[in-house]
BAMARBA-376033 format. One record per residue (C-alpha): residue in one letter; z negated, y, x. Coordinates in steps of 0.25 Angstrom, whole numbers, padded with zeros to 4 digits, always signed. Each point is the difference from the previous one (the first is absolute). Example, Ala and Ser with C-alpha at 12.3 -4.5 7.8 and 13.67 -1.06 7.14 Angstrom:
<vexros>
a-0031-0018+0049/s+0002+0014+0006/
</vexros>
This chain:
<vexros>
m-0444+0411+0300/m+0012+0003+0008/k+0013+0004-0006/f+0010-0011+0006/r+0009-0011-0004/i-0005-0013-0003/s+0006-0013-0003/t-0010-0010-0007/l-0065+0103+0048/l-0003+0023+0007/f-0009-0003-0012/f+0011+0008-0007/s+0009-0009-0008/v+0014+0003-0003/f+0009-0005-0011/i+0015+0001+0001/f+0010+0002-0014/f+0048-0082+0049/g+0011-0015-0003/t+0014-0002+0007/s+0014+0000-0007/c+0011-0004+0008/t+0012-0006+0009/e+0000+0007+0014/t+0013+0009+0002/i-0004+0008+0012/d+0013+0002+0005/g+0006+0002-0014/g+0006-0010-0008/d+0000-0004-0015/t-0010+0006-0010/p-0011-0011-0001/d-0001-0008-0013/n-0013+0008-0005/q+0005+0013+0005/n+0006+0008-0011/s+0012+0008+0003/g-0003+0013-0007/d+0007-0001-0013/t-0012+0002-0008/e-0003+0013-0010/t-0003+0010+0012/s+0000-0003+0015/f-0010+0005+0010/s+0010-0001+0011/e+0007+0011-0007/t-0012+0009-0001/s+0001+0012+0009/i-0013+0001+0008/p-0005+0013+0008/e+0001-0002+0016/g-0013-0005+0005/f-0008-0003-0014/t-0008-0011+0003/f-0003-0005-0013/k-0015+0002+0002/t-0009-0002-0013/s-0013+0005+0006/q-0007+0013+0004/e-0010+0004+0011/l-0010+0011-0005/v-0013+0005+0007/l-0012+0000-0010/h-0009+0012+0001/a-0012-0002-0007/d-0014+0008-0001/f-0012+0002-0009/e-0004+0016-0001/g-0016+0001+0002/i-0002-0014+0006/d-0004-0002+0013/e+0000-0016+0002/q+0009-0011+0001/v+0010-0002-0012/l+0007-0013-0002/y+0013+0004-0005/e+0009-0012-0008/y+0016+0003-0003/m+0008-0007-0010/y+0013+0001-0008/v+0004-0001-0014/l+0011-0007-0005/p+0009+0004-0013/s-0007-0010-0007/g-0013+0007+0003/e-0004-0013+0010/t-0009+0006+0011/r+0002-0006+0014/h-0010+0001+0011/v+0005+0005+0014/g-0011+0003+0008/k-0014+0006+0005/m-0004+0009+0010/i-0013+0008+0006/s-0001+0015-0001/n-0007+0007+0011/d-0015+0005+0000/q+0006+0013-0008/s+0007-0009-0010/s+0014+0002+0006/m+0009-0009+0003/s+0016-0001+0003/y+0007-0013+0001/d+0015-0006+0001/i+0003-0008-0011/r+0014-0007-0005/l+0005+0000-0015/p+0012-0005-0008/i+0010+0010-0002/h-0001+0001-0015/v-0015+0004+0000/k-0002+0014-0003/n-0014+0001-0003/i-0013-0005+0007/h-0013-0004-0006/v-0012+0003+0010/i-0015-0004-0002/a-0011+0007+0008/r-0012-0009+0000/t-0013+0009+0005/s-0015-0002+0000/n-0001+0008-0013/g+0012-0011-0007/a+0014+0000-0001/y+0012+0010-0003/k+0014-0003-0003/m+0012+0011+0000/q+0016-0003+0000/t+0009+0009+0008/g+0016+0001+0000/i+0007-0004+0012/t+0009+0014+0004/g+0001-0002+0015/n-0004-0009+0011/n-0015+0006+0000/v-0008-0003-0013/y-0014+0008-0002/v-0010-0005-0008/n-0012+0011-0001/f-0013-0005-0008/n-0012+0007-0004/s-0011-0002-0011/e+0008+0004-0012/s+0010-0011+0004/p+0002-0012-0011/t-0010-0010+0003/y+0002-0015+0001/s-0008-0012-0002/d+0000-0014+0003/a-0008-0011+0007/n+0005+0005+0014/s-0004+0014-0003/n-0014-0004-0005/q-0003-0007+0012/r+0004+0010+0009/a-0008+0010-0007/a-0012-0009+0000/a+0002-0004+0016/v-0008+0004+0010/a+0007+0009+0009/t-0006-0003+0013/t+0004-0015-0001/d+0010-0003+0011/t-0001-0015+0004/d+0010-0002+0010/n-0002+0015+0006/d+0013+0005-0002/g-0002+0013-0005/v+0004-0005-0014/i-0012-0002-0010/d+0001-0014-0005/s+0003+0005-0016/n+0014+0006+0006/d+0003-0011+0010/a+0008-0011-0004/y-0004-0008+0011/p-0016+0005+0002/n-0003-0012+0010/d+0012+0002+0009/a+0000+0012+0009/n+0014-0001+0003/k+0006+0001-0015/a-0005+0010-0011/f+0012+0002-0009/d+0013-0006-0007/s+0013+0005-0004/y+0013-0008-0006/y+0014+0003-0002/p+0006-0001-0010/a-0014+0000-0006/y-0012-0010-0001/d+0004-0014-0007/t+0015+0005+0000/k+0012-0003+0007/a+0014+0006+0003/s+0012-0006+0005/y+0011+0001+0011/a+0014-0004-0004/f+0009-0005+0009/e+0017-0004+0000/d+0001-0010+0011/l+0015+0001+0004/y-0002+0010+0010/p+0008+0005+0008/n+0009-0004-0014/k-0001+0008-0012/g-0007-0008-0010/d+0002+0001-0016/y-0012+0011-0003/d-0010-0010-0007/f-0010+0001+0010/n-0005-0015-0003/d+0003-0006+0013/v-0013+0000+0004/i-0012+0007-0005/v-0014+0003+0006/d-0011+0004-0010/y-0011+0007+0008/n-0014+0007+0000/y-0006+0006+0011/h-0016+0001+0001/f-0004+0010+0012/i-0014-0002+0003/s-0006+0014+0009/n-0012+0002+0007/a-0010+0013-0003/a+0008+0009+0008/g+0013-0004-0009/n+0007-0007+0011/v+0007-0012-0004/v-0006-0014+0006/e+0005-0012-0008/i+0013-0001-0008/i+0002-0012-0011/i+0015-0002-0004/d-0001-0008-0014/c+0016-0004-0002/n+0009-0011-0006/g+0014-0003+0001/v+0010-0001-0012/q+0014-0003-0001/v+0010-0002-0012/e+0010-0008+0007/a-0001-0008+0014/g+0010+0000+0009/l-0004+0005+0014/v-0014-0002+0005/h-0008+0011+0004/g-0014+0004+0007/a-0008+0014-0002/a-0007+0009+0009/i-0005+0015+0001/v+0002+0009+0012/t-0014+0008+0000/p-0004+0014+0006/y-0012-0008+0008/p+0003-0002+0014/e-0001-0015+0005/s-0012+0005+0008/y-0007+0004-0012/i+0002-0015-0007/s-0013-0010+0002/s+0006-0010-0008/v+0010-0004-0013/s-0003-0012-0009/g+0005-0005-0013/y+0015+0000+0003/y+0009-0011-0001/t+0008-0006+0011/t+0008-0012+0004/n-0002+0003+0015/t+0015+0000+0002/v+0005+0013-0002/v-0009+0009+0002/n-0008+0003+0014/l-0014+0005-0002/h-0010+0005+0009/s-0014-0006+0000/n-0004+0012-0006/g+0009-0003-0011/y+0012+0012+0001/e+0014-0005+0002/t+0002+0000+0015/g+0013+0008+0007/n-0002+0012-0008/d-0002+0015+0003/p-0014-0001+0003/n-0003+0014-0007/n+0004-0007-0014/a-0007-0013-0002/v+0008-0010-0008/i-0007-0008-0009/l+0006-0014-0005/l-0002-0002-0017/f+0008-0013-0001/d+0011-0005+0008/n+0005-0010-0010/m-0001+0005-0015/n+0006-0014-0006/d-0011-0007+0007/r-0009+0007-0010/l+0007+0000-0012/q-0008-0005-0012/g+0008-0001-0011/t+0008+0008-0011/s-0004+0009-0010/g+0012+0003-0008/d+0010+0005+0009/i-0010+0002+0011/t-0005-0009+0011/m-0010+0005+0008/t-0010-0003+0011/d-0016-0002+0000/d-0008+0013+0005/i+0000+0002+0015/v-0011+0008+0004/v+0001+0006+0015/t-0012+0006+0005/i+0002+0009+0012/e-0013+0005+0008/l+0001+0012+0009/s-0009+0000+0013/t+0004+0016+0000/p-0002+0008-0014/a+0012+0006-0004/d+0003+0015-0005/p+0001-0003-0015/n+0013+0010-0001/v+0008-0010+0008/h-0003-0011-0008/w+0011+0002-0010/n+0011-0002+0010/f+0003-0014-0003/n+0014-0006+0003/p+0003-0013-0008/f+0011-0009+0003/i+0006-0013-0003/f+0007-0010+0010/r+0008-0012-0001/t-0010-0013+0004/s+0014-0005+0007/d+0002+0012+0009/r-0013+0010+0001/s+0010+0010+0006/k+0006+0002-0014/e-0009+0010-0008/v+0002+0010-0011/h-0009+0012-0001/l-0002+0012-0010/a+0009+0012+0001/g-0003+0009+0012/q-0009-0010+0006/d+0002-0006+0014/y+0002-0015+0006/t-0009-0008+0008/d+0003-0003+0015/h+0005-0014-0005/f+0010+0005-0009/d+0015-0001+0003/t+0005+0013+0003/d+0015-0005+0000/l-0002+0000-0016/l-0002+0015-0002/n+0014+0004-0002/r+0006-0013-0004/n+0006-0002-0013/d-0006+0010-0011/a-0011+0004+0009/d+0000+0015+0006/n-0010+0000+0012/g-0013-0003-0008/f-0004-0006-0014/t+0009+0008-0009/n+0016-0001-0001/d+0009+0011+0001/s-0003+0006-0012/n-0014-0002+0001/h-0002-0012-0008/p-0014-0008+0004/w-0002-0015+0002/a-0015+0002-0004/l-0008+0008-0010/d-0016+0002+0000/i-0004+0000-0014/p-0015+0004-0003/e-0002-0010-0014/v+0003-0015+0001/f+0016+0000-0001/e+0006-0009-0011/p+0014-0002+0007/p+0013+0001-0006/l+0006-0014-0004/e+0010-0005+0010/g+0013+0007+0002/i-0006+0012-0009/d+0002+0012+0007/i-0015+0009+0001/t+0008+0012-0007/n+0001-0009-0014/a-0013-0006+0001/y-0008+0013+0003/l+0007+0012-0008/n-0006+0010+0007/f+0002-0006+0015/q+0013+0007+0001/a-0005+0014-0004/f-0010-0001+0010/a+0009-0004+0011/e+0010+0011-0003/s-0011+0010+0001/g-0006-0004+0013/g-0013-0004-0007/a+0000+0016-0007/t-0001-0008-0014/n-0003-0012-0007/t-0011-0005+0010/d-0006-0007-0010/w+0013-0011-0001/y-0007-0011+0002/l-0011+0000-0011/d+0001-0009-0012/v+0002+0011-0010/d+0008+0000-0012/g+0014+0005+0004/y-0002-0003+0014/r+0005-0014+0002/n+0011-0009-0006/d-0009-0012-0003/s+0011-0010-0001/d+0004+0002+0014/i-0014-0001+0006/s-0004-0014+0005/n-0011-0006-0009/s-0014-0004+0007/v-0013-0002-0005/n-0006+0012+0006/l-0011+0012+0000/e-0012-0006-0006/
</vexros>
């Protein structure tokens, strides 16, 4: 079951260890009632941030796998393991006919080890390897530890020549054995697991750094063909808020040209804020990067309150590509929120660019410093590879998450797991309560 908030396949396997808040003050003015003035124990606004730091919490790697002495397609699955011991499945990819494979993968930044399962005609094998650089190598041989589950037994018993859809991937290795355009699944952050985009919504004014104004919990599901190129993306998301004030929508700038987009479905629109092409992407933007709407009015989809949290129902957006896309670009998503009452007011992650609909007059107004950080390099948004339980309204994130300040001051060199629910990492009395994670 997907880990999320609730209110009421190589065959190598690898294992790896939004809401709104405030009254508008774009041109300055008094601090809104639900924006804390910074008189808490510590203050993120006083934290010294290295220039150029983007608060990135993921790592892009190339997984290289092979199996000595075997000349056949091997299915590699990759996964990671949390400190609790919980294993999370990330994806699968097939090797060439000589058992070798190299594939781009993305993992949470705190992950230090990968588990890989190699499924062969002689059975399955499992190894763990540490992450010490951008390239991760896993070399199997007949002496590697064996692994047994229902899938490995099925794989070993399969007829190696059966390929129903004739895509070059045998049925036992193919997640879609009857569809020649699809073969493998991969996920971020992992299968049946969500991560969070968390926003301050007063841009270009500095907020109170509780990062609870708008939160979008999300899961990316990438479907690729036999060649490993992406043909479909499924985004499962929901909006979250702690205290409503301004009303927002959310969208994503993709790495795919508009000409690649065959169709988009599942988004929520009131048909009054965003203009959509018949193929489903937003019109009026750079044609090299299709902009995909998630929802244009979060308040319309709010379902009720769980503790301090109010959230929407799940919104599942499916993007079908007419041209298969290179997998080494499919991590380059640029999420943002926009004002439902004014599409030109956007908030993006640090280091990301705005769309052609953005009001560029905001870039150097008030606290903004020619982008989506201020002159002290503080951001208006964070990408967190776990479901984010935000601070209570007006509580600075450094008081709720005790290692966040060290992570920020080090430029991401230390405390990369600051967001985990681990003893000593959080001040639970300062964190919003929600029915969560089961």
